[in-house]
C-alpha positions as CSV (number, residue, x, y, z in Angstrom):
1,M,5.3,-3.0,13.4
2,A,4.0,-1.9,10.3
3,Y,6.0,1.1,10.0
4,C,9.1,-0.8,11.1
5,V,8.7,-3.5,8.2
6,L,7.9,-0.5,5.8
7,T,11.5,1.1,6.6
8,C,13.5,-2.3,6.1
9,A,11.7,-2.8,2.2
10,I,12.6,0.7,1.5
11,L,16.1,0.6,2.8
12,G,16.7,-3.2,1.4
13,G,15.0,-2.1,-2.1
14,S,17.3,1.0,-2.5
15,F,20.2,-0.7,-2.7
16,V,19.9,-1.4,-6.9
17,V,19.5,2.7,-6.7
18,S,22.8,3.2,-4.9
19,R,24.2,0.8,-7.0
20,S,23.7,3.6,-9.7
21,I,26.0,6.7,-7.7
22,V,29.0,4.6,-6.3
23,G,31.5,6.6,-9.2
24,Y,30.1,9.9,-7.3
25,P,32.0,11.7,-4.3
26,I,30.4,9.7,-1.1
27,L,30.5,12.8,1.6
28,T,29.5,15.3,-1.3
29,G,26.5,12.9,-2.2
30,Q,25.3,12.3,1.5
31,A,25.6,16.1,2.2
32,L,23.2,16.5,-0.9
33,R,21.3,14.0,0.2
34,Y,20.6,14.9,4.1
35,A,20.1,18.8,2.7
36,L,17.4,17.9,0.6
37,A,16.0,15.5,3.2
38,A,16.4,18.5,5.7
39,V,14.1,20.8,3.8
40,A,11.7,19.0,3.1
41,L,11.3,17.9,6.9
42,F,11.4,21.5,8.0
43,A,8.7,22.0,5.5
44,L,6.6,19.5,7.2
45,I,7.4,21.1,10.4
46,R,6.2,24.7,10.0
47,R,2.7,24.6,10.2
48,P,1.9,26.0,13.6
49,R,0.4,22.9,15.7
50,L,3.8,21.2,15.2
51,R,6.1,24.2,16.4
52,V,8.4,22.8,19.3
53,R,11.5,24.0,19.5
54,P,14.5,21.5,21.0
55,S,16.1,22.4,24.5
56,G,19.8,22.7,24.0
57,R,20.3,19.9,25.8
58,E,18.2,18.3,22.8
59,L,20.3,19.8,20.5
60,G,23.0,18.7,22.4
61,R,21.8,14.7,21.9
62,L,20.8,15.8,18.1
63,A,23.7,16.6,17.6
64,L,25.4,13.8,18.3
65,V,22.4,11.2,16.3
66,A,23.5,13.1,13.5
67,A,27.8,12.9,14.2
68,T,27.3,9.1,14.7
69,G,24.5,7.6,13.2
70,L,24.9,9.8,9.7
71,V,28.5,11.4,9.9
72,A,30.5,8.8,11.4
73,F,28.8,6.1,9.9
74,N,29.3,6.9,6.3
75,V,33.0,7.7,6.9
76,L,33.7,4.1,8.8
77,L,31.1,2.4,6.1
78,L,33.4,3.8,3.6
79,L,36.6,2.7,5.0
80,A,35.5,-0.4,6.4
81,L,34.4,-0.8,2.6
82,R,38.1,-0.6,1.3
83,H,39.6,-3.5,3.6
84,A,36.4,-6.1,3.6
85,D,33.5,-7.4,1.6
86,P,30.5,-5.7,1.8
87,A,28.9,-9.3,2.8
88,V,31.6,-9.2,5.5
89,I,30.3,-6.0,6.4
90,G,26.9,-7.0,6.5
91,T,27.1,-10.0,8.3
92,I,28.5,-7.4,11.2
93,V,26.3,-4.6,11.1
94,G,23.5,-7.5,11.3
95,V,24.2,-8.2,14.9
96,S,22.8,-4.7,15.9
97,P,18.9,-6.4,16.6
98,L,21.0,-8.5,19.4
99,L,22.7,-5.1,20.6
100,L,19.5,-3.1,20.6
101,A,18.0,-5.9,21.9
102,L,20.4,-5.5,25.1
103,L,21.2,-2.3,25.2
104,G,17.8,-0.6,24.9
105,P,16.2,-1.6,28.0
106,L,19.2,-1.0,30.0
107,Q,19.4,2.7,28.9
108,E,15.8,2.6,30.3
109,G,16.6,1.6,33.8
110,R,15.0,-2.1,32.6
111,R,16.1,-5.6,32.3
112,P,16.0,-6.6,28.5
113,A,13.4,-9.3,27.9
114,P,14.8,-12.9,27.4
115,R,12.1,-13.7,25.0
116,L,13.4,-10.7,22.6
117,L,17.1,-11.5,23.4
118,G,16.4,-15.2,21.7
119,A,14.3,-14.0,19.3
120,A,17.1,-11.1,18.0
121,G,19.7,-13.7,18.4
122,V,17.6,-15.9,16.0
123,V,17.3,-13.2,13.5
124,V,21.0,-12.1,13.6
125,G,21.9,-15.7,12.8
126,G,19.3,-15.7,9.6
127,A,20.8,-12.2,8.4
128,A,24.2,-13.6,8.5
129,L,23.0,-16.5,6.7
130,V,21.5,-13.8,3.7
131,S,24.4,-11.8,4.0
132,G,27.0,-14.4,3.8
133,F,30.9,-13.4,4.4
134,G,34.0,-12.9,2.6
135,A,37.1,-11.5,2.2
136,H,38.6,-8.8,5.3
137,D,41.4,-8.2,7.2
138,G,42.1,-6.1,10.3
139,A,41.2,-2.7,9.9
140,G,38.0,-4.0,7.8
141,I,36.8,-5.5,10.6
142,V,37.5,-3.0,13.3
143,A,36.1,-0.2,10.7
144,A,32.8,-2.6,10.5
145,I,32.2,-2.6,14.3
146,G,32.4,0.9,14.1
147,V,29.8,0.7,11.8
148,L,27.8,-1.1,14.0
149,G,28.4,1.0,17.1
150,C,27.1,3.8,14.8
151,E,23.6,2.1,13.1
152,A,22.6,1.3,17.1
153,A,23.8,4.7,17.9
154,F,21.5,6.1,15.6
155,S,18.3,4.5,17.2
156,L,19.5,4.4,21.1
157,L,20.6,8.2,21.2
158,A,17.3,9.3,19.6
159,A,15.0,7.0,21.5
160,P,14.7,9.4,24.6
161,L,14.1,12.8,22.3
162,L,10.9,11.0,20.7
163,P,8.0,11.5,23.3
164,R,8.4,15.4,23.2
165,L,9.8,16.0,19.5
166,G,8.3,13.6,17.5
167,P,10.1,11.4,14.4
168,V,9.6,14.2,12.2
169,R,11.2,16.8,14.0
170,V,14.0,14.4,15.1
171,S,14.9,13.7,11.5
172,A,14.7,17.1,10.6
173,W,17.3,18.4,12.8
174,S,19.5,15.4,12.8
175,T,19.6,15.6,9.1
176,A,20.3,19.3,8.7
177,L,23.1,18.7,11.8
178,A,24.9,16.3,9.5
179,V,25.4,18.3,6.6
180,P,28.0,21.2,8.1
181,M,29.5,18.3,9.7
182,L,30.0,16.0,6.1
183,L,31.5,19.5,4.6
184,L,33.9,20.0,7.3
185,L,35.4,17.0,6.3
186,L,36.0,17.0,2.6
187,P,39.3,19.1,3.0
188,F,41.0,16.3,4.8
189,T,39.5,13.7,2.8
190,G,40.9,14.9,-0.5
191,E,37.3,14.7,-1.8
192,R,36.8,16.6,-4.7
193,P,33.0,17.6,-5.4
194,R,31.3,18.0,-8.4
195,L,28.1,18.2,-10.0
196,P,26.2,15.2,-10.4
197,D,24.6,14.3,-13.5
198,V,21.0,13.5,-14.6
199,S,21.2,9.8,-13.2
200,E,23.0,10.5,-10.2
201,A,20.9,13.3,-9.6
202,A,17.5,10.8,-9.3
203,A,19.5,8.8,-7.6
204,L,20.5,11.6,-4.7
205,A,16.7,13.1,-4.9
206,F,15.0,9.5,-4.3
207,L,17.9,8.7,-1.2
208,G,17.2,12.4,0.2
209,L,13.1,12.0,-0.2
210,V,12.5,8.3,0.1
211,L,15.3,6.8,2.2
212,T,15.6,9.6,4.4
213,V,12.0,11.4,4.8
214,V,10.4,8.4,4.5
215,A,11.9,5.8,6.0
216,F,13.9,8.0,8.7
217,V,10.3,9.4,9.9
218,C,8.9,5.7,9.7
219,W,11.8,4.2,11.9
220,Y,11.6,6.8,14.1
221,T,7.4,6.5,14.7
222,G,8.4,2.4,15.1
223,V,11.0,2.8,18.0
224,A,8.6,5.7,19.7
225,G,5.9,2.8,19.3
226,L,7.7,-0.3,20.4
227,G,10.5,0.5,21.9
228,V,13.7,0.3,20.5
229,D,14.7,-3.4,21.7
230,R,11.4,-4.4,19.7
231,A,12.0,-2.4,16.8
232,G,15.2,-2.9,16.7
233,V,14.5,-6.8,15.7
234,F,13.3,-5.8,12.2
235,V,16.5,-4.4,11.2
236,A,17.2,-8.2,10.3
237,L,15.0,-7.9,7.3
238,V,16.8,-5.1,5.2
239,P,19.4,-7.7,4.4
240,V,16.4,-9.9,3.3
241,F,14.4,-7.4,1.3
242,A,17.8,-6.9,0.0
243,L,18.6,-10.1,-1.4
244,L,14.7,-9.9,-2.9
245,T,14.9,-7.0,-4.4
246,T,18.7,-7.7,-6.2
247,A,17.1,-11.3,-7.5
248,A,14.2,-9.9,-9.2
249,V,16.3,-7.3,-10.7
250,D,19.5,-9.1,-11.5
251,R,17.0,-12.0,-12.2
252,E,19.0,-14.9,-10.1
253,L,17.7,-17.4,-7.5
254,P,19.0,-17.0,-4.0
255,G,20.8,-20.1,-2.9
256,P,19.5,-22.7,-0.1
257,A,21.5,-21.1,2.5
258,K,20.2,-17.8,1.7
259,V,16.6,-19.2,1.9
260,A,17.3,-20.7,5.2
261,G,18.8,-17.7,6.4
262,V,14.8,-15.6,5.3
263,A,13.6,-18.4,7.1
264,L,15.0,-18.1,10.5
265,V,14.5,-14.5,9.9
266,G,10.8,-14.8,9.8
267,A,10.7,-17.1,12.9
268,G,12.8,-14.6,15.1
269,L,10.3,-12.3,13.9
270,L,7.2,-14.1,14.6
271,L,9.0,-14.7,18.4
272,A,9.4,-11.0,19.2
273,A,6.0,-10.4,17.9
274,R,4.5,-12.0,20.7
275,R,3.0,-10.0,23.2
276,S,2.2,-11.3,26.9
277,A,-1.8,-10.7,27.2
278,P,-2.9,-6.9,28.0
279,R,-4.0,-6.3,31.4
280,V,-7.7,-4.9,32.3
281,K,-8.7,-2.6,34.7
282,Q,-12.2,-2.0,35.9
283,D,-12.4,1.0,34.0
284,G,-10.9,0.1,30.5
285,W,-8.3,-1.4,28.8
286,Q,-4.7,-1.0,29.7
287,A,-1.7,-1.1,27.0
288,P,0.2,-4.3,27.1
289,R,3.1,-5.2,30.2
290,S,4.9,-5.6,27.3
291,S,5.2,-2.9,25.3
292,S,8.8,-0.7,26.2
293,A,7.2,2.6,24.3
294,P,7.6,5.8,26.4
295,A,4.6,7.9,27.0
296,A,3.7,9.8,24.0
297,S,3.4,13.3,24.0
298,P,0.0,14.6,22.7
299,A,1.8,17.4,20.9
300,S,4.2,14.7,19.0
301,P,3.5,14.4,15.4
302,G,4.3,10.6,15.7
303,N,1.1,10.0,17.7
304,S,-1.6,12.6,15.6
305,A,-3.9,10.4,13.1
306,S,-2.9,13.5,10.9
307,S,0.7,14.1,11.4
308,P,3.3,12.9,8.4
309,A,4.7,10.1,10.1
310,C,5.0,8.4,7.3
311,T,5.3,11.0,4.5
312,T,20.2,5.9,4.5
313,G,21.9,5.1,1.9
314,A,24.7,2.2,2.3
315,S,24.5,-1.3,1.3
316,T,25.4,-2.8,4.5
317,S,23.3,-0.4,6.6
318,A,20.8,-1.8,8.9
319,A,18.7,1.0,10.6
320,P,18.0,3.6,8.0
321,T,21.0,6.0,8.3
């Protein structure tokens, strides 16, 4: 839970930084961000005990994570922002906790937990109050729904890879694979790459090393420990942290509706955090019945006490894509 909360705090707090590179070419910026993150992440997994290479099938799945959760997410987000207010996109993407609570268990071959579905519904309502709504057209709504799908794919596609590869390796390969995909799109968008100035370079460094390296690894560690459905509920904290950060930086107090939204998010998280009592065998303690996390591999860096497990960014993102 702490990893998920930390991820959302980083993402929500990064919105102020993201505002400083609004004028920078988006695909170029994302390619630089992911390239920097990939270098840092691969440096972490060069240690002998972490050298586990993905299989061909796993590489294909990692490519899907990169294509949907990283590349398509940013392209669709750019399109959505041209046709809808950020609040509209944030409200639609805020449905992701409910989507993950439903699809996560189905992907694992089990029934969704009614309590988690209820908790997800509560936090979605709270996140909608926090984000608000605004002007939009049909193209903006369609693009925002696409952003929602890519946001869910970022967690759903990666979850089966985490037990063997671990959070660091999944993050490293997905960010590395995203770089050539983004560069290949440049000729089709008409974007003209340029070198960033000092402030833009500092912002991109933050987005690459903190928002990507730290937040990606922490998020995937949370998903590995809680399961997609339980971790997904925490996504609703992103607009809450964004609201708090913006209020602190801009010195503007949030209105009553937004405060009510924060309260709803908190209530939903409390409901999601409840777990059934652990079952005890004669030979010791057994994991709680409600845990949905996959069995952890001893070689997984996210399950080692000495691992760098906690070592995006779009303003409407849910998970740290």
